[in-house]
VOPA-215404 format. One record per residue: residue number from 1; residue in three letters; chain; x, y, z of N, C-alpha, C in turn. Coordinates in nm, 3 decimals, decimal comma, padded with zeros to 5 digits. Layout:
BEGIN
TORVO   kollum   bavo   gumar       n.x       n.y       n.z      ca.x      ca.y      ca.z       c.x       c.y       c.z
TORVO      NUM    ALA       A         X         Y         Z         X         Y         Z         X         Y         Z
...
***
This chain:
BEGIN
TORVO   kollum   bavo   gumar       n.x       n.y       n.z      ca.x      ca.y      ca.z       c.x       c.y       c.z
TORVO        1    MET       A    00,084   -00,118    00,000    00,000    00,000    00,000    00,088    00,124    00,000
TORVO        2    SER       A    00,061    00,214   -00,090    00,138    00,336   -00,104    00,114    00,431    00,012
TORVO        3    GLN       A    00,212    00,513    00,042    00,193    00,612    00,147    00,092    00,719    00,107
TORVO        4    TYR       A    00,059    00,726   -00,022   -00,039    00,823   -00,070   -00,173    00,758   -00,100
TORVO        5    ASP       A   -00,197    00,642   -00,042   -00,322    00,572   -00,064   -00,438    00,658   -00,013
TORVO        6    TRP       A   -00,539    00,675   -00,095   -00,652    00,763   -00,064   -00,723    00,720    00,064
TORVO        7    ARG       A   -00,747    00,592    00,083   -00,820    00,546    00,201   -00,741    00,572    00,328
TORVO        8    THR       A   -00,611    00,554    00,324   -00,527    00,577    00,441   -00,528    00,724    00,480
TORVO        9    MET       A   -00,514    00,812    00,379   -00,514    00,956    00,408   -00,650    01,000    00,460
TORVO       10    ALA       A   -00,757    00,947    00,404   -00,892    00,987    00,447   -00,915    00,948    00,592
TORVO       11    LYS       A   -00,873    00,827    00,630   -00,890    00,783    00,768   -00,806    00,865    00,864
TORVO       12    ALA       A   -00,686    00,900    00,822   -00,595    00,976    00,909   -00,647    01,116    00,938
TORVO       13    THR       A   -00,723    01,173    00,845   -00,770    01,310    00,864   -00,920    01,318    00,889
TORVO       14    GLU       A   -00,984    01,204    00,909   -01,129    01,201    00,924   -01,178    01,292    01,036
TORVO       15    LYS       A   -01,106    01,296    01,146   -01,149    01,376    01,261   -01,125    01,525    01,240
TORVO       16    THR       A   -01,039    01,562    01,146   -01,004    01,702    01,129   -01,041    01,755    00,990
TORVO       17    LYS       A   -01,144    01,697    00,928   -01,183    01,744    00,795   -01,227    01,890    00,803
TORVO       18    PRO       A   -01,173    01,973    00,715   -01,209    02,114    00,716   -01,351    02,136    00,668
TORVO       19    LYS       A   -01,416    02,241    00,716   -01,553    02,270    00,680   -01,571    02,404    00,609
TORVO       20    SER       A   -01,497    02,505    00,647   -01,515    02,637    00,587   -01,421    02,656    00,468
TORVO       21    ARG       A   -01,449    02,757    00,388   -01,366    02,787    00,272   -01,222    02,820    00,314
TORVO       22    GLU       A   -01,208    02,892    00,425   -01,075    02,928    00,474   -00,998    02,803    00,516
TORVO       23    GLN       A   -01,067    02,708    00,580   -01,002    02,586    00,621   -00,964    02,502    00,499
TORVO       24    ILE       A   -01,050    02,501    00,397   -01,019    02,429    00,274   -00,896    02,492    00,208
TORVO       25    ASP       A   -00,894    02,625    00,204   -00,780    02,697    00,145   -00,651    02,658    00,216
TORVO       26    TYR       A   -00,655    02,654    00,349   -00,536    02,615    00,424   -00,501    02,469    00,397
TORVO       27    ALA       A   -00,601    02,383    00,393   -00,575    02,241    00,372   -00,507    02,216    00,238
TORVO       28    ILE       A   -00,548    02,289    00,136   -00,490    02,268    00,003   -00,356    02,338   -00,012
TORVO       29    PHE       A   -00,348    02,462    00,030   -00,226    02,539    00,007   -00,137    02,545    00,130
TORVO       30    GLY       A   -00,183    02,488    00,241   -00,102    02,479    00,363   -00,026    02,348    00,365
TORVO       31    ARG       A   -00,032    02,278    00,475    00,048    02,157    00,490   -00,033    02,028    00,493
TORVO       32    VAL       A   -00,164    02,033    00,475   -00,245    01,912    00,483   -00,233    01,829    00,356
TORVO       33    LEU       A   -00,241    01,893    00,241   -00,229    01,824    00,113   -00,084    01,776    00,095
TORVO       34    PRO       A   -00,065    01,655    00,046    00,073    01,606    00,025    00,155    01,702   -00,063
TORVO       35    ALA       A    00,282    01,710   -00,035    00,372    01,802   -00,106    00,369    01,780   -00,256
TORVO       36    ARG       A    00,360    01,656   -00,300    00,357    01,628   -00,445    00,239    01,699   -00,511
TORVO       37    ALA       A    00,122    01,692   -00,450    00,003    01,758   -00,506    00,018    01,910   -00,503
TORVO       38    ARG       A    00,069    01,965   -00,392    00,090    02,111   -00,384    00,189    02,157   -00,490
TORVO       39    ASN       A    00,296    02,082   -00,508    00,396    02,119   -00,609    00,338    02,112   -00,750
TORVO       40    ASN       A    00,254    02,014   -00,776    00,190    02,006   -00,907    00,097    02,123   -00,931
TORVO       41    LEU       A    00,026    02,166   -00,827   -00,059    02,285   -00,841    00,027    02,407   -00,875
TORVO       42    LYS       A    00,141    02,419   -00,808    00,231    02,531   -00,836    00,281    02,527   -00,981
TORVO       43    ARG       A    00,311    02,406   -01,031    00,356    02,393   -01,170    00,250    02,441   -01,269
TORVO       44    LEU       A    00,124    02,423   -01,230    00,013    02,470   -01,314   -00,014    02,619   -01,296
TORVO       45    GLY       A    00,053    02,682   -01,199    00,031    02,823   -01,172   -00,085    02,848   -01,079
TORVO       46    VAL       A   -00,131    02,744   -01,010   -00,243    02,756   -00,917   -00,186    02,782   -00,778
TORVO       47    THR       A   -00,207    02,904   -00,728   -00,152    02,940   -00,598   -00,257    02,990   -00,499
TORVO       48    ASN       A   -00,384    02,996   -00,543   -00,490    03,037   -00,451   -00,620    02,968   -00,486
TORVO       49    MET       A   -00,718    02,985   -00,401   -00,845    02,915   -00,416   -00,919    02,953   -00,544
TORVO       50    GLU       A   -00,921    03,080   -00,580   -00,991    03,123   -00,701   -00,933    03,056   -00,825
TORVO       51    GLN       A   -00,801    03,049   -00,831   -00,737    02,982   -00,945   -00,771    02,833   -00,946
TORVO       52    LEU       A   -00,775    02,772   -00,829   -00,808    02,631   -00,821   -00,950    02,605   -00,870
TORVO       53    LEU       A   -01,043    02,689   -00,830   -01,183    02,670   -00,870   -01,202    02,692   -01,020
TORVO       54    ASN       A   -01,110    02,762   -01,084   -01,115    02,783   -01,228   -01,026    02,687   -01,305
TORVO       55    THR       A   -00,983    02,580   -01,239   -00,901    02,477   -01,300   -00,984    02,350   -01,316
TORVO       56    SER       A   -00,971    02,285   -01,429   -01,045    02,161   -01,451   -00,961    02,041   -01,410
TORVO       57    GLU       A   -01,029    01,928   -01,391   -00,957    01,805   -01,359   -00,864    01,767   -01,474
TORVO       58    ALA       A   -00,909    01,790   -01,597   -00,825    01,758   -01,714   -00,696    01,839   -01,713
TORVO       59    GLU       A   -00,705    01,966   -01,674   -00,585    02,050   -01,666   -00,490    01,996   -01,561
TORVO       60    MET       A   -00,545    01,954   -01,447   -00,461    01,897   -01,342   -00,393    01,770   -01,391
TORVO       61    ARG       A   -00,470    01,683   -01,454   -00,417    01,555   -01,498   -00,318    01,569   -01,613
TORVO       62    SER       A   -00,313    01,689   -01,675   -00,217    01,710   -01,783   -00,073    01,713   -01,732
TORVO       63    THR       A   -00,055    01,739   -01,604    00,076    01,732   -01,542    00,107    01,586   -01,518
TORVO       64    GLN       A    00,218    01,540   -01,567    00,252    01,398   -01,565    00,241    01,335   -01,426
TORVO       65    GLU       A    00,285    01,404   -01,324    00,287    01,346   -01,190    00,155    01,362   -01,114
TORVO       66    PHE       A    00,061    01,438   -01,168   -00,064    01,464   -01,098   -00,157    01,345   -01,119
TORVO       67    GLY       A   -00,166    01,258   -01,021   -00,242    01,136   -01,034   -00,383    01,145   -00,979
TORVO       68    ALA       A   -00,453    01,036   -00,992   -00,593    01,027   -00,950   -00,610    01,050   -00,800
TORVO       69    ILE       A   -00,515    01,004   -00,721   -00,526    01,020   -00,576   -00,520    01,167   -00,538
TORVO       70    SER       A   -00,428    01,242   -00,596   -00,417    01,385   -00,565   -00,542    01,460   -00,608
TORVO       71    VAL       A   -00,593    01,428   -00,726   -00,714    01,494   -00,775   -00,832    01,460   -00,683
TORVO       72    ALA       A   -00,844    01,333   -00,645   -00,954    01,293   -00,556   -00,945    01,362   -00,421
TORVO       73    TRP       A   -00,824    01,375   -00,370   -00,804    01,443   -00,242   -00,849    01,589   -00,251
TORVO       74    ILE       A   -00,810    01,658   -00,355   -00,848    01,797   -00,374   -01,000    01,810   -00,389
TORVO       75    LYS       A   -01,059    01,724   -00,472   -01,203    01,730   -00,494   -01,280    01,703   -00,365
TORVO       76    ASP       A   -01,230    01,612   -00,282   -01,297    01,584   -00,155   -01,287    01,703   -00,061
TORVO       77    LEU       A   -01,170    01,766   -00,055   -01,154    01,884    00,030   -01,248    01,997   -00,016
TORVO       78    LEU       A   -01,258    02,016   -00,146   -01,348    02,119   -00,199   -01,493    02,086   -00,167
TORVO       79    ALA       A   -01,530    01,960   -00,180   -01,668    01,918   -00,153   -01,708    01,944   -00,009
TORVO       80    GLU       A   -01,611    01,937    00,082   -01,640    01,964    00,223   -01,696    02,105    00,244
TORVO       81    ALA       A   -01,658    02,197    00,157   -01,707    02,336    00,168   -01,812    02,366    00,062
TORVO       82    GLY       A   -01,859    02,262   -00,009   -01,960    02,283   -00,112   -01,905    02,344   -00,238
TORVO       83    LEU       A   -01,775    02,329   -00,262   -01,709    02,385   -00,380   -01,673    02,272   -00,476
TORVO       84    LYS       A   -01,642    02,308   -00,601   -01,601    02,208   -00,698   -01,511    02,269   -00,804
TORVO       85    LEU       A   -01,443    02,182   -00,877   -01,356    02,226   -00,985   -01,439    02,277   -01,101
TORVO       86    LYS       A   -01,375    02,341   -01,196   -01,442    02,405   -01,308   -01,532    02,310   -01,385
TORVO       87    ASP       A   -01,488    02,188   -01,413   -01,565    02,099   -01,497   -01,653    01,999   -01,423
TORVO       88    ASP       A   -01,655    02,007   -01,290   -01,740    01,916   -01,213   -01,885    01,958   -01,223
TORVO       89    LYS       A   -01,972    01,858   -01,228   -02,115    01,888   -01,239   -02,182    01,880   -01,106
***
């Protein structure tokens, strides 16, 4: 099992899931999201919440290292605050 396994990360943070937009912003651009995912966001030029909300999953996946686990983690964090990526329905 990988250290970035989605189920493992979800269980580890289950008690501290963020609820507000500010907490989501910190979770994504602070230290909660794995460094690999944060670095991939930086490579895409995404450095704040507004830019993230205007980014599609396809744009994220265009970065070679941006995998399904990182995208799922971000989408789950956004969903906690009722937010979604550009192309989510």
